[in-house]
N, CA, C and O atoms as CSV, one atom per row, in Angstrom:
chain,resi,resn,atom,element,x,y,z
A,1,MET,N,N,0.818,-1.528,0.062
A,1,MET,CA,C,-0.371,-0.087,0.137
A,1,MET,C,C,0.618,1.243,-0.346
A,1,MET,O,O,1.823,1.292,-0.095
A,2,LYS,N,N,0.044,2.050,-0.908
A,2,LYS,CA,C,1.363,3.446,-1.236
A,2,LYS,C,C,0.784,4.236,0.144
A,2,LYS,O,O,-0.384,4.422,0.486
A,3,THR,N,N,1.917,4.592,0.740
A,3,THR,CA,C,1.292,5.962,2.011
A,3,THR,C,C,1.589,7.178,1.258
A,3,THR,O,O,2.750,7.244,1.663
A,4,ALA,N,N,1.497,8.078,0.578
A,4,ALA,CA,C,0.676,8.491,-0.322
A,4,ALA,C,C,-1.609,8.740,-0.807
A,4,ALA,O,O,-2.511,9.568,-0.936
A,5,PHE,N,N,-1.197,6.968,-0.866
A,5,PHE,CA,C,-2.330,7.468,-1.259
A,5,PHE,C,C,-3.125,7.551,0.087
A,5,PHE,O,O,-4.088,8.294,0.278
A,6,LEU,N,N,-2.720,6.902,0.761
A,6,LEU,CA,C,-3.337,7.362,2.059
A,6,LEU,C,C,-3.289,8.848,2.865
A,6,LEU,O,O,-4.013,9.380,3.706
A,7,GLU,N,N,-2.416,9.120,2.367
A,7,GLU,CA,C,-2.191,10.729,2.679
A,7,GLU,C,C,-3.627,11.524,2.246
A,7,GLU,O,O,-4.657,12.091,2.611
A,8,GLY,N,N,-2.790,11.067,1.172
A,8,GLY,CA,C,-4.346,11.735,0.380
A,8,GLY,C,C,-5.291,11.392,1.478
A,8,GLY,O,O,-5.811,12.312,2.111
A,9,LEU,N,N,-5.500,10.422,1.699
A,9,LEU,CA,C,-7.017,10.048,2.407
A,9,LEU,C,C,-7.289,11.209,3.325
A,9,LEU,O,O,-8.487,11.251,3.605
A,10,GLY,N,N,-6.530,12.240,3.931
A,10,GLY,CA,C,-6.735,13.121,4.658
A,10,GLY,C,C,-5.806,12.086,5.788
A,10,GLY,O,O,-5.388,12.908,6.605
A,11,LEU,N,N,-5.542,11.377,6.008
A,11,LEU,CA,C,-4.971,10.806,7.803
A,11,LEU,C,C,-3.793,10.942,7.473
A,11,LEU,O,O,-3.158,11.061,6.426
A,12,THR,N,N,-3.467,10.882,9.273
A,12,THR,CA,C,-2.439,11.086,9.669
A,12,THR,C,C,-0.805,10.535,9.605
A,12,THR,O,O,-0.691,9.407,9.123
A,13,PRO,N,N,0.279,11.109,9.973
A,13,PRO,CA,C,1.096,10.019,9.654
A,13,PRO,C,C,0.807,8.730,10.727
A,13,PRO,O,O,1.069,7.611,10.287
A,14,GLU,N,N,0.466,8.797,11.627
A,14,GLU,CA,C,0.351,8.017,13.198
A,14,GLU,C,C,-0.360,7.066,12.672
A,14,GLU,O,O,0.089,5.935,12.861
A,15,GLN,N,N,-2.281,7.232,11.476
A,15,GLN,CA,C,-2.553,6.815,11.008
A,15,GLN,C,C,-2.424,5.893,9.886
A,15,GLN,O,O,-3.069,4.846,9.835
A,16,VAL,N,N,-1.351,6.378,8.711
A,16,VAL,CA,C,-0.985,5.549,8.145
A,16,VAL,C,C,-0.128,4.751,8.599
A,16,VAL,O,O,-0.403,3.659,8.100
A,17,GLU,N,N,1.125,4.611,9.536
A,17,GLU,CA,C,1.836,4.132,10.440
A,17,GLU,C,C,1.774,2.635,10.365
A,17,GLU,O,O,2.257,1.685,9.749
A,18,GLY,N,N,0.334,3.133,11.981
A,18,GLY,CA,C,-0.693,1.709,11.763
A,18,GLY,C,C,-1.573,0.840,10.742
A,18,GLY,O,O,-1.638,-0.380,10.890
A,19,VAL,N,N,-2.400,1.641,9.469
A,19,VAL,CA,C,-2.271,0.817,8.557
A,19,VAL,C,C,-1.379,0.101,8.002
A,19,VAL,O,O,-1.706,-1.039,7.672
A,20,MET,N,N,-0.069,0.544,7.757
A,20,MET,CA,C,0.647,-0.007,6.886
A,20,MET,C,C,1.180,-1.193,7.826
A,20,MET,O,O,1.553,-2.208,7.237
A,21,ALA,N,N,1.243,-1.176,9.018
A,21,ALA,CA,C,1.347,-1.813,10.311
A,21,ALA,C,C,0.625,-3.322,10.265
A,21,ALA,O,O,0.960,-4.500,10.388
A,22,GLU,N,N,-0.509,-2.579,10.025
A,22,GLU,CA,C,-1.790,-4.319,9.781
A,22,GLU,C,C,-1.599,-5.110,8.688
A,22,GLU,O,O,-1.662,-6.311,8.428
A,23,HIS,N,N,-1.209,-3.540,7.815
A,23,HIS,CA,C,-1.270,-5.126,6.319
A,23,HIS,C,C,-0.396,-5.192,6.390
A,23,HIS,O,O,-0.187,-6.101,5.586
A,24,THR,N,N,0.710,-4.878,6.847
A,24,THR,CA,C,2.592,-5.851,6.982
A,24,THR,C,C,1.510,-7.316,7.541
A,24,THR,O,O,1.360,-8.323,6.849
A,25,LYS,N,N,0.757,-7.072,9.137
A,25,LYS,CA,C,1.278,-7.990,9.626
A,25,LYS,C,C,0.581,-9.275,9.122
A,25,LYS,O,O,0.965,-10.415,9.381
A,26,GLU,N,N,-0.751,-8.867,8.188
A,26,GLU,CA,C,-2.221,-9.295,7.575
A,26,GLU,C,C,-1.514,-10.057,6.312
A,26,GLU,O,O,-2.214,-10.898,5.749
A,27,ALA,N,N,0.228,-9.773,5.661
A,27,ALA,CA,C,0.579,-10.418,4.247
A,27,ALA,C,C,1.527,-11.082,4.973
A,27,ALA,O,O,1.274,-12.276,4.812
A,28,ARG,N,N,2.738,-10.932,5.877
A,28,ARG,CA,C,3.180,-11.679,6.782
A,28,ARG,C,C,1.671,-13.222,7.387
A,28,ARG,O,O,1.823,-14.444,7.382
A,29,TYR,N,N,0.742,-12.614,7.697
A,29,TYR,CA,C,0.153,-13.504,8.367
A,29,TYR,C,C,-0.357,-14.708,7.080
A,29,TYR,O,O,-0.045,-15.898,7.071
A,30,ARG,N,N,-1.124,-14.061,6.162
A,30,ARG,CA,C,-0.928,-15.247,4.502
A,30,ARG,C,C,-0.593,-16.133,4.249
A,30,ARG,O,O,-0.983,-17.222,3.828
A,31,ARG,N,N,1.101,-15.122,4.824
A,31,ARG,CA,C,2.310,-15.736,4.274
A,31,ARG,C,C,2.831,-17.285,4.334
A,31,ARG,O,O,3.334,-17.985,3.455
A,32,LEU,N,N,2.504,-17.569,5.774
A,32,LEU,CA,C,3.147,-18.089,7.459
A,32,LEU,C,C,1.935,-19.311,6.569
A,32,LEU,O,O,2.472,-20.135,5.829
A,33,LEU,N,N,0.062,-19.353,6.728
A,33,LEU,CA,C,-0.665,-20.019,6.622
A,33,LEU,C,C,0.117,-20.789,4.731
A,33,LEU,O,O,0.103,-21.965,4.367
A,34,LEU,N,N,0.594,-19.748,4.082
A,34,LEU,CA,C,0.533,-20.628,2.933
A,34,LEU,C,C,1.372,-21.964,2.414
A,34,LEU,O,O,1.347,-22.812,1.522
A,35,ASP,N,N,2.415,-21.421,4.015
A,35,ASP,CA,C,4.333,-21.947,4.305
A,35,ASP,C,C,3.664,-23.158,4.847
A,35,ASP,O,O,4.060,-24.124,4.195
A,36,MET,N,N,2.924,-23.470,5.648
A,36,MET,CA,C,2.489,-24.597,6.845
A,36,MET,C,C,1.511,-25.514,5.381
A,36,MET,O,O,1.616,-26.732,5.236
A,37,GLY,N,N,0.907,-24.913,4.746
A,37,GLY,CA,C,0.230,-26.041,3.069
A,37,GLY,C,C,-1.486,-25.799,3.794
A,37,GLY,O,O,-2.360,-26.649,3.963
A,38,VAL,N,N,-1.504,-24.545,4.059
A,38,VAL,CA,C,-2.872,-24.076,3.828
A,38,VAL,C,C,-3.607,-24.551,1.972
A,38,VAL,O,O,-2.954,-24.308,0.957
A,39,ASN,N,N,-4.160,-24.817,1.959
A,39,ASN,CA,C,-5.234,-24.547,0.558
A,39,ASN,C,C,-4.868,-23.240,-0.063
A,39,ASN,O,O,-4.032,-22.873,0.763
A,40,PRO,N,N,-4.903,-22.577,-0.679
A,40,PRO,CA,C,-4.638,-21.040,-1.648
A,40,PRO,C,C,-5.887,-21.050,-1.368
A,40,PRO,O,O,-6.021,-20.634,-0.217
A,41,LYS,N,N,-6.930,-21.331,-1.864
A,41,LYS,CA,C,-8.526,-21.441,-2.055
A,41,LYS,C,C,-9.282,-20.842,-0.603
A,41,LYS,O,O,-10.343,-20.224,-0.686
A,42,TYR,N,N,-8.722,-21.058,0.507
A,42,TYR,CA,C,-9.291,-20.544,1.557
A,42,TYR,C,C,-8.759,-20.358,2.551
A,42,TYR,O,O,-8.912,-20.806,3.687
A,43,THR,N,N,-7.589,-19.126,1.766
A,43,THR,CA,C,-6.676,-18.755,2.594
A,43,THR,C,C,-6.986,-17.252,3.032
A,43,THR,O,O,-6.307,-16.594,3.820
A,44,GLU,N,N,-8.422,-16.732,2.209
A,44,GLU,CA,C,-8.786,-15.545,2.652
A,44,GLU,C,C,-10.496,-16.058,3.054
A,44,GLU,O,O,-11.308,-15.133,3.082
A,45,ASP,N,N,-10.945,-17.253,3.308
A,45,ASP,CA,C,-12.161,-17.092,4.314
A,45,ASP,C,C,-10.841,-16.892,5.910
A,45,ASP,O,O,-10.780,-15.909,6.648
A,46,ILE,N,N,-10.058,-18.041,5.989
A,46,ILE,CA,C,-8.957,-17.875,7.180
A,46,ILE,C,C,-8.969,-16.194,7.458
A,46,ILE,O,O,-9.696,-15.783,8.363
A,47,MET,N,N,-8.429,-15.551,6.933
A,47,MET,CA,C,-7.824,-14.238,6.699
A,47,MET,C,C,-9.289,-13.721,7.050
A,47,MET,O,O,-9.330,-13.094,8.108
A,48,GLY,N,N,-10.392,-13.846,6.435
A,48,GLY,CA,C,-11.886,-12.886,7.263
A,48,GLY,C,C,-11.877,-13.051,8.571
A,48,GLY,O,O,-12.056,-12.147,9.388
A,49,VAL,N,N,-11.608,-14.541,8.892
A,49,VAL,CA,C,-12.669,-15.160,10.070
A,49,VAL,C,C,-10.981,-14.421,11.229
A,49,VAL,O,O,-11.327,-14.084,12.362
A,50,THR,N,N,-9.887,-14.288,11.011
A,50,THR,CA,C,-8.932,-14.536,12.158
A,50,THR,C,C,-8.863,-12.915,12.835
A,50,THR,O,O,-8.909,-11.912,12.122
A,51,ASP,N,N,-8.766,-12.885,14.093
A,51,ASP,CA,C,-8.482,-11.984,14.531
A,51,ASP,C,C,-6.943,-11.537,15.109
A,51,ASP,O,O,-6.155,-11.911,15.978
A,52,PHE,N,N,-7.016,-10.697,14.264
A,52,PHE,CA,C,-5.331,-10.087,13.789
A,52,PHE,C,C,-4.486,-9.244,15.108
A,52,PHE,O,O,-3.300,-8.915,15.111
A,53,SER,N,N,-5.723,-8.978,16.418
A,53,SER,CA,C,-5.536,-7.947,17.644
A,53,SER,C,C,-4.608,-8.726,18.385
A,53,SER,O,O,-3.540,-8.398,18.901
A,54,VAL,N,N,-5.302,-9.998,18.341
A,54,VAL,CA,C,-4.246,-10.689,19.702
A,54,VAL,C,C,-2.916,-11.353,19.205
A,54,VAL,O,O,-2.177,-11.897,20.025
A,55,ILE,N,N,-2.537,-11.307,17.600
A,55,ILE,CA,C,-0.779,-11.810,16.625
A,55,ILE,C,C,-0.423,-10.445,16.888
A,55,ILE,O,O,-1.008,-9.362,16.848
A,56,GLU,N,N,1.272,-11.047,17.303
A,56,GLU,CA,C,1.574,-9.710,17.657
A,56,GLU,C,C,3.520,-9.672,16.533
A,56,GLU,O,O,4.355,-10.574,16.603
A,57,LEU,N,N,3.620,-8.747,15.920
A,57,LEU,CA,C,4.755,-9.449,15.019
A,57,LEU,C,C,6.157,-8.827,15.385
A,57,LEU,O,O,6.027,-7.606,15.302
A,58,THR,N,N,7.542,-9.180,15.785
A,58,THR,CA,C,8.148,-8.984,16.888
A,58,THR,C,C,9.111,-7.132,16.172
A,58,THR,O,O,9.012,-6.593,15.069
A,59,ASP,N,N,9.602,-6.879,16.926
A,59,ASP,CA,C,10.149,-5.151,16.897
A,59,ASP,C,C,10.716,-5.239,15.285
A,59,ASP,O,O,10.365,-4.247,14.646
A,60,ASP,N,N,11.314,-5.970,14.701
A,60,ASP,CA,C,12.097,-5.167,12.933
A,60,ASP,C,C,10.251,-5.431,11.887
A,60,ASP,O,O,10.144,-4.684,10.913
A,61,GLY,N,N,9.453,-6.067,12.060
A,61,GLY,CA,C,8.291,-6.379,11.431
A,61,GLY,C,C,8.744,-8.067,10.777
A,61,GLY,O,O,9.195,-7.780,9.668
A,62,ARG,N,N,8.809,-9.129,10.875
A,62,ARG,CA,C,9.956,-9.743,9.499
A,62,ARG,C,C,9.315,-10.442,9.659
A,62,ARG,O,O,8.608,-10.808,8.720
A,63,THR,N,N,9.147,-11.197,11.285
A,63,THR,CA,C,8.650,-12.170,11.825
A,63,THR,C,C,7.618,-12.153,13.030
A,63,THR,O,O,7.358,-11.022,13.438
A,64,PHE,N,N,6.796,-13.521,13.862
A,64,PHE,CA,C,6.092,-13.196,14.724
A,64,PHE,C,C,6.423,-13.488,15.850
A,64,PHE,O,O,7.148,-14.468,16.018
A,65,LYS,N,N,6.027,-12.797,16.821
A,65,LYS,CA,C,6.505,-13.077,18.344
A,65,LYS,C,C,5.911,-14.602,18.515
A,65,LYS,O,O,4.740,-14.842,18.222
A,66,ASP,N,N,6.410,-15.168,18.793
A,66,ASP,CA,C,5.732,-16.612,19.296
A,66,ASP,C,C,5.618,-17.681,18.889
A,66,ASP,O,O,5.097,-18.649,19.444
A,67,VAL,N,N,6.313,-17.576,17.413
A,67,VAL,CA,C,6.304,-18.550,16.510
A,67,VAL,C,C,5.663,-20.060,16.413
A,67,VAL,O,O,4.541,-20.413,16.049
A,68,GLY,N,N,6.496,-20.619,16.752
A,68,GLY,CA,C,5.911,-21.823,17.628
A,68,GLY,C,C,4.678,-22.155,17.829
A,68,GLY,O,O,4.209,-23.131,17.244
A,69,ARG,N,N,3.957,-21.426,18.665
A,69,ARG,CA,C,2.448,-21.045,19.909
A,69,ARG,C,C,1.650,-20.558,18.367
A,69,ARG,O,O,0.617,-21.216,18.240
A,70,LEU,N,N,1.900,-19.462,17.040
A,70,LEU,CA,C,1.491,-19.283,16.196
A,70,LEU,C,C,0.604,-20.252,15.627
A,70,LEU,O,O,-0.585,-20.443,15.883
A,71,ALA,N,N,1.403,-20.866,14.771
A,71,ALA,CA,C,1.837,-22.429,14.114
A,71,ALA,C,C,1.236,-23.685,14.731
A,71,ALA,O,O,1.196,-24.647,13.964
A,72,ASP,N,N,0.886,-23.824,15.633
A,72,ASP,CA,C,0.813,-24.096,16.716
A,72,ASP,C,C,-1.350,-24.623,16.764
A,72,ASP,O,O,-2.068,-25.602,16.562
A,73,LYS,N,N,-1.463,-23.138,17.175
A,73,LYS,CA,C,-2.844,-22.919,17.074
A,73,LYS,C,C,-3.207,-22.532,15.289
A,73,LYS,O,O,-4.385,-22.832,15.095
A,74,ILE,N,N,-2.716,-22.112,14.312
A,74,ILE,CA,C,-2.551,-22.563,12.664
A,74,ILE,C,C,-3.179,-24.211,12.457
A,74,ILE,O,O,-4.327,-24.341,12.033
A,75,LYS,N,N,-2.394,-25.348,12.766
A,75,LYS,CA,C,-2.519,-26.038,12.431
A,75,LYS,C,C,-4.113,-26.697,13.140
A,75,LYS,O,O,-5.007,-27.280,12.527
A,76,GLU,N,N,-4.034,-26.298,14.838
A,76,GLU,CA,C,-5.682,-26.525,15.114
A,76,GLU,C,C,-6.538,-26.185,14.822
A,76,GLU,O,O,-7.396,-26.966,14.410
A,77,ASP,N,N,-6.770,-24.727,14.887
A,77,ASP,CA,C,-7.526,-24.546,14.142
A,77,ASP,C,C,-7.964,-24.630,12.480
A,77,ASP,O,O,-9.109,-24.481,12.053
A,78,TRP,N,N,-6.843,-24.887,11.732
A,78,TRP,CA,C,-7.113,-24.485,10.085
A,78,TRP,C,C,-6.847,-25.898,9.060
A,78,TRP,O,O,-7.010,-26.164,7.869
A,79,GLY,N,N,-6.158,-26.866,10.729
A,79,GLY,CA,C,-5.676,-28.184,10.417
A,79,GLY,C,C,-5.830,-29.161,8.903
A,79,GLY,O,O,-5.095,-29.950,8.308
A,80,VAL,N,N,-7.263,-28.583,8.685
A,80,VAL,CA,C,-8.583,-30.027,7.248
A,80,VAL,C,C,-8.252,-29.004,6.461
A,80,VAL,O,O,-8.109,-29.455,5.325
A,81,PHE,N,N,-7.943,-27.178,6.502
A,81,PHE,CA,C,-7.686,-26.735,5.087
A,81,PHE,C,C,-6.296,-27.280,4.663
A,81,PHE,O,O,-5.786,-27.124,3.553
A,82,MET,N,N,-5.754,-27.954,5.738
A,82,MET,CA,C,-4.340,-27.768,4.335
A,82,MET,C,C,-4.307,-28.803,3.779
A,82,MET,O,O,-5.328,-29.463,3.971
A,83,PHE,N,N,-3.412,-29.370,3.015
A,83,PHE,CA,C,-2.700,-30.255,2.025
A,83,PHE,C,C,-2.283,-31.521,2.707
A,83,PHE,O,O,-1.413,-31.305,3.551
A,84,GLY,N,N,-2.649,-32.814,2.595
A,84,GLY,CA,C,-2.514,-34.055,3.409
A,84,GLY,C,C,-2.366,-33.864,4.806
A,84,GLY,O,O,-1.627,-34.418,5.621
A,85,ALA,N,N,-3.441,-32.735,4.951
A,85,ALA,CA,C,-4.592,-33.283,6.305
A,85,ALA,C,C,-5.213,-34.600,6.522
A,85,ALA,O,O,-5.198,-34.758,5.301
A,86,PRO,N,N,-5.937,-36.089,7.103
A,86,PRO,CA,C,-5.936,-37.369,7.261
A,86,PRO,C,C,-7.770,-36.279,7.674
A,86,PRO,O,O,-8.057,-35.288,8.345
A,87,LYS,N,N,-8.347,-37.031,6.994
A,87,LYS,CA,C,-9.323,-37.312,6.384
A,87,LYS,C,C,-10.540,-37.293,8.323
A,87,LYS,O,O,-9.982,-37.900,9.237
A,88,GLN,N,N,-11.763,-36.729,8.633
A,88,GLN,CA,C,-12.058,-36.902,9.610
A,88,GLN,C,C,-13.049,-37.591,9.414
A,88,GLN,O,O,-14.116,-37.040,9.142
A,89,GLU,N,N,-12.981,-38.516,9.474
A,89,GLU,CA,C,-14.597,-40.121,9.759
A,89,GLU,C,C,-15.765,-39.642,10.548
A,89,GLU,O,O,-15.388,-38.823,11.386
A,90,ALA,N,N,-17.143,-39.875,10.585
A,90,ALA,CA,C,-18.370,-39.759,10.857
A,90,ALA,C,C,-17.910,-40.744,12.153
A,90,ALA,O,O,-16.731,-40.795,11.804
A,91,LYS,N,N,-17.933,-41.383,13.111
A,91,LYS,CA,C,-17.129,-41.844,14.136
A,91,LYS,C,C,-19.284,-42.477,14.240
A,91,LYS,O,O,-20.317,-41.808,14.256
A,92,LYS,N,N,-19.060,-43.827,14.279
A,92,LYS,CA,C,-19.899,-44.706,14.554
A,92,LYS,C,C,-20.057,-44.938,15.476
A,92,LYS,O,O,-19.267,-45.459,16.263
A,93,THR,N,N,-21.501,-44.506,15.703
A,93,THR,CA,C,-22.452,-45.033,17.147
A,93,THR,C,C,-24.120,-45.243,16.455
A,93,THR,O,O,-24.661,-44.874,15.412
A,94,GLU,N,N,-24.551,-46.036,17.658
A,94,GLU,CA,C,-25.859,-46.559,18.102
A,94,GLU,C,C,-26.483,-45.436,17.335
A,94,GLU,O,O,-27.165,-45.554,16.317
A,95,GLN,N,N,-26.136,-44.244,18.004
A,95,GLN,CA,C,-27.435,-43.054,17.388
A,95,GLN,C,C,-27.158,-42.377,15.932
A,95,GLN,O,O,-27.822,-41.403,15.576
A,96,ASN,N,N,-26.266,-42.875,15.207
A,96,ASN,CA,C,-26.314,-42.761,14.036
A,96,ASN,C,C,-26.654,-44.132,12.358
A,96,ASN,O,O,-26.454,-43.978,11.153
A,97,ARG,N,N,-27.181,-45.257,13.121
A,97,ARG,CA,C,-26.920,-46.023,12.405
A,97,ARG,C,C,-28.639,-45.921,11.551
A,97,ARG,O,O,-29.606,-45.235,11.880
A,98,PRO,N,N,-28.544,-46.525,10.829
A,98,PRO,CA,C,-30.006,-46.298,10.256
A,98,PRO,C,C,-31.157,-47.331,11.364
A,98,PRO,O,O,-30.629,-48.298,11.915
A,99,THR,N,N,-32.552,-47.089,11.609
A,99,THR,CA,C,-33.243,-48.758,12.345
A,99,THR,C,C,-34.231,-49.256,11.067
A,99,THR,O,O,-35.232,-49.917,11.345
A,100,GLN,N,N,-33.912,-48.905,9.587
A,100,GLN,CA,C,-34.854,-49.746,9.377
A,100,GLN,C,C,-33.811,-50.423,8.897
A,100,GLN,O,O,-32.619,-50.123,8.833
A,101,THR,N,N,-34.419,-51.401,8.557
A,101,THR,CA,C,-33.882,-52.938,7.573
A,101,THR,C,C,-34.501,-52.851,6.224
A,101,THR,O,O,-35.732,-52.829,6.199
A,102,TRP,N,N,-33.895,-52.802,5.170
A,102,TRP,CA,C,-34.333,-52.869,4.004
A,102,TRP,C,C,-33.708,-54.657,3.972
A,102,TRP,O,O,-32.649,-55.144,4.369
A,103,GLU,N,N,-34.981,-55.295,3.277
A,103,GLU,CA,C,-34.647,-56.579,3.440
A,103,GLU,C,C,-36.859,-56.538,2.138
A,103,GLU,O,O,-37.962,-55.999,2.231
A,104,THR,N,N,-35.978,-57.687,1.034
A,104,THR,CA,C,-37.094,-58.029,0.284
A,104,THR,C,C,-37.871,-57.957,0.319
A,104,THR,O,O,-37.932,-57.897,1.547
A,105,ARG,N,N,-39.793,-57.810,-0.272
A,105,ARG,CA,C,-40.958,-58.830,-0.149
A,105,ARG,C,C,-40.544,-60.473,0.388
A,105,ARG,O,O,-40.682,-60.775,1.573
A,106,ALA,N,N,-40.149,-61.231,-0.395
A,106,ALA,CA,C,-40.206,-62.170,-0.194
A,106,ALA,C,C,-39.366,-62.163,1.265
A,106,ALA,O,O,-40.207,-62.595,2.053
A,107,GLN,N,N,-37.971,-61.858,2.129
A,107,GLN,CA,C,-37.623,-62.347,3.053
A,107,GLN,C,C,-38.368,-61.478,4.048
A,107,GLN,O,O,-37.995,-61.613,5.213
A,108,GLU,N,N,-39.357,-60.601,3.819
A,108,GLU,CA,C,-40.440,-59.713,4.939
A,108,GLU,C,C,-41.499,-61.369,5.439
A,108,GLU,O,O,-41.878,-61.717,6.557
A,109,LEU,N,N,-41.723,-62.154,3.873
A,109,LEU,CA,C,-42.988,-62.687,4.219
A,109,LEU,C,C,-42.145,-63.828,4.924
A,109,LEU,O,O,-42.570,-63.988,6.068
A,110,ALA,N,N,-41.186,-64.598,4.648
A,110,ALA,CA,C,-40.420,-65.297,4.825
A,110,ALA,C,C,-40.018,-65.196,6.865
A,110,ALA,O,O,-40.020,-66.236,7.523
A,111,ARG,N,N,-39.779,-64.080,7.402
A,111,ARG,CA,C,-39.347,-64.004,8.060
A,111,ARG,C,C,-41.100,-64.287,9.224
A,111,ARG,O,O,-41.363,-65.277,9.906
A,112,LYS,N,N,-41.958,-63.000,9.032
A,112,LYS,CA,C,-42.950,-63.651,9.147
A,112,LYS,C,C,-43.195,-64.535,9.438
A,112,LYS,O,O,-43.263,-64.727,10.652
A,113,TYR,N,N,-43.591,-66.055,8.154
A,113,TYR,CA,C,-44.229,-67.138,8.271
A,113,TYR,C,C,-43.011,-67.922,9.567
A,113,TYR,O,O,-43.541,-68.523,10.502
A,114,HIS,N,N,-42.193,-67.884,9.540
A,114,HIS,CA,C,-41.047,-68.560,10.795
A,114,HIS,C,C,-41.497,-67.977,12.152
A,114,HIS,O,O,-41.900,-68.623,13.118
A,115,GLU,N,N,-41.394,-67.012,12.078
A,115,GLU,CA,C,-42.466,-66.289,13.138
A,115,GLU,C,C,-43.630,-66.791,13.948
A,115,GLU,O,O,-43.886,-67.139,15.101
A,116,ARG,N,N,-44.094,-66.683,13.008
A,116,ARG,CA,C,-45.966,-67.043,13.106
A,116,ARG,C,C,-45.309,-68.957,13.424
A,116,ARG,O,O,-45.484,-69.610,14.452
A,117,ARG,N,N,-44.922,-69.191,12.753
A,117,ARG,CA,C,-44.486,-70.717,12.844
A,117,ARG,C,C,-44.284,-71.553,13.950
A,117,ARG,O,O,-44.940,-72.467,14.451
A,118,TYR,N,N,-43.205,-71.009,14.210
A,118,TYR,CA,C,-42.504,-71.597,14.976
A,118,TYR,C,C,-41.903,-70.358,16.372
A,118,TYR,O,O,-41.164,-70.755,17.274
């Protein structure tokens, strides 16, 4: 983002610096998502729901403070959107089993016959 454009909007130098810092933070986070293997088609969706107020850059602005914790949080929250992530299977329980058994008419008649007969 060009600072001249922001200053042309009437922003003060402090506001321009804040906007530039936020832009840098978002760009670095997007790059981190892609480097960690997040599918690129989901990065903008993830960026839209991420709270950047809790994410801090180091003083030089090149990396994040506590990158390890941030990477673990990304894996935990967005792991299903990463390439090579294991597929999550539905847990099979008695509650989600089909209650109706499908049998042919001949099987149904045979079952009823045997119930009456024996």
